N, C-alpha and C positions, 0 to 999 in steps of 0.2 A: 957102393955101387948103385947106379940109377935103376929105377924100376922100368922095365921095357914098356913101350907104348903098345896099346892094344888097338892096332889099326882096324881090325874088323869092327869093333864096337864104335870107333870114331866114324867109320864109313857108314855104318848103320844109322848113327845119330844124324849125320849129314843128309842121308837119304830120307829119313823121317822128317827132318826140317824142310827139305825141298818139297816133299809131298804135302806137308801142312801149308806151305806158302802157295803152292799151286791150287789147293782146295780153297784157300782164302781168296785168291784172285778170281777163281770161277764164281764163288759166292758173291763177291763184290760186283762182278760184271752182271750177274743176275739181278742184284739189287739196283744197279744203274738202269737196266732195261725196265724194271718195274717203276722206278722213280720217274723216268721220262715218259711213261705211258706207252712205251713201245711194246709192252707185253700184250697189248690189245691187238697188235698186228699179227697177221698170218705169219707163221714161221718161214715160209718160202719168201714172202715179201721182205721180212726183216733180214734174212740172209742175203737177198739180192741187194738191198740197200747197203748193207755192210760191205759186200764184195765190191760194189760200185765205189764206195768211199775209199777202200783200200787201193783200187786201181786208179783213182783220180790223180791226175798230174797237174791240174790247174791250181796254181798257187792262190789265186784270188778266191776261188771257191773254198779251198781248204782253210784259208784265213777266215772267211766268213763263218765256217763251221766251228773253227777254234774259238772265235769270239762268242758265238752263241753258246758253246759249251762252257766257256769261262763264266759267262753271265748266269748260266744255269747253276753252276756251283757256288756263285756268290749269292744266289737266292734272289736275283733280280727277276723282273717280269718273266714268267715262264709261259711262253706262248709257242704255238706251233710255227714253224718257219713259213714265211710267205711263199706264194707260188714261185716267185722269181728266185728265192733262195733254195727252194726244193730241187729244181731241175734247171741246170745251166742251159743256155741257148745251144741248140744243135744236139742235145743229148736225147737219145731215144728212151721212151718210158720202158720200164721193166715189164715183162709179160705178167699179167695178173696184178699189176700194181695199181696205185691209186688213180693213175691217168686213164685206166680202162674202165673205171667204175662209172 
């Protein structure tokens, strides 16, 4: 006769693994923020930039960001984005952002 499966212990193991993966992801995102130098930004500014990136629907802008990110990970020239890359035409600056300094 087969030994019955212990579903409770399997579920606990899966929950533990999911928690560990989530913690790893959060740690890696923090490391990415530090590696890009974005940790020097005010938390409100950083949150605003990220929210703007999530809401962005412009394919050309997103593609430019993707290329810059890929170059960063390949270790190519790590430079801040130019003014034209930072803010697309017609976009309003974030309150308290770099444009108001």
